[in-house]
C-alpha positions as CSV (number, residue, x, y, z in Angstrom):
1,M,58.1,64.0,-65.1
2,C,54.9,62.3,-64.9
3,S,54.1,59.7,-67.5
4,A,50.8,58.6,-68.4
5,P,49.7,55.1,-67.6
6,P,50.1,53.2,-70.5
7,K,46.9,52.4,-72.6
8,I,45.7,48.9,-72.6
9,P,44.8,47.7,-76.3
10,K,41.2,47.2,-76.9
11,K,41.3,43.6,-77.3
12,I,43.1,43.0,-74.1
13,E,40.3,45.4,-72.1
14,A,37.7,43.6,-73.6
15,K,39.2,40.0,-72.7
16,Q,39.5,41.6,-69.0
17,K,35.6,43.0,-69.1
18,A,34.6,39.4,-70.4
19,K,36.5,37.8,-67.4
20,N,35.0,40.3,-64.7
21,L,31.6,39.5,-66.1
22,E,32.1,35.9,-66.2
23,E,33.6,36.2,-62.3
24,K,30.4,37.6,-61.5
25,R,28.4,35.2,-62.7
26,R,30.4,32.7,-61.2
27,K,29.9,34.2,-57.8
28,K,26.1,34.5,-58.3
29,R,26.1,31.0,-59.4
30,Q,28.2,29.8,-56.2
31,E,25.8,32.1,-53.9
32,K,22.8,30.4,-55.5
33,R,24.1,26.7,-54.9
34,R,25.2,27.8,-51.3
35,K,21.6,29.1,-50.7
36,L,20.2,25.9,-52.0
37,E,22.6,23.8,-50.2
38,E,21.8,25.4,-47.0
39,K,18.1,25.1,-47.5
40,R,18.3,21.4,-48.3
41,R,20.5,21.3,-45.3
42,N,17.8,22.7,-42.9
43,N,15.4,20.3,-44.7
44,K,17.5,17.4,-43.7
45,E,17.8,18.8,-40.3
46,K,14.1,19.1,-39.9
47,E,13.4,15.2,-41.4
48,K,15.8,14.1,-38.8
49,K,14.4,15.5,-36.2
50,V,11.0,13.9,-37.0
51,A,12.5,10.4,-37.9
52,T,14.3,10.8,-34.2
53,K,10.8,11.2,-33.0
54,E,9.5,8.4,-34.9
55,E,12.4,6.2,-34.1
56,Q,11.8,6.6,-30.4
57,V,8.2,5.7,-30.4
58,A,8.8,2.6,-32.6
59,K,11.5,1.8,-29.5
60,E,8.8,2.6,-27.0
61,T,6.4,-0.3,-28.4
62,N,9.1,-3.1,-28.4
63,F,7.6,-6.5,-27.5
64,D,8.5,-7.8,-24.1
65,F,8.3,-11.4,-23.9
66,W,8.2,-11.2,-19.9
67,G,5.8,-8.5,-19.6
68,I,3.4,-10.8,-22.0
69,I,3.7,-13.7,-19.8
70,F,3.1,-11.6,-16.5
71,V,0.0,-10.1,-18.1
72,T,-1.4,-13.2,-18.9
73,L,-0.4,-15.3,-15.8
74,A,-2.4,-12.2,-14.2
75,A,-5.3,-12.7,-15.9
76,V,-5.6,-16.4,-15.4
77,M,-4.8,-15.9,-11.6
78,S,-7.5,-13.4,-11.7
79,G,-10.0,-16.0,-13.1
80,F,-8.8,-18.6,-10.7
81,R,-9.5,-16.2,-7.6
82,W,-12.9,-15.4,-9.2
83,S,-14.0,-19.2,-9.4
84,M,-12.6,-19.7,-5.9
85,T,-14.7,-16.9,-4.5
86,Q,-18.2,-18.4,-6.4
87,I,-17.4,-21.9,-5.3
88,L,-16.9,-20.5,-1.8
89,L,-20.2,-18.5,-2.0
90,Q,-22.2,-21.4,-3.2
91,P,-25.1,-22.4,-0.8
C-alpha cells in the first residue's frame, strides 16, 4: 500500500518559496560582500607593499651625526692641505 505524499497547504508552500528566495538573495549578498572584502584586502596588500618601500627609503636617509662630522672634517683637512701646498710652492 503506497500512500501519496501529504499535500502541503498553499500558505505553507508560499512561505517556503519566499524563504528559499530570501535564502538565495542572502547567499548572493554574502558572495558580493566576500568579493568586495577580498578586493579591499588585495588593495590594502598593494598599499602595504608601497608603504613598506617608502619606509625603507625613509630609513635609508636617516641623519648620521658622526657621518656629517667626518665629511666636514675631511673638507677642512683638504682645504688645509691645499693651503700648505700653496705655501710650500711660493717662490
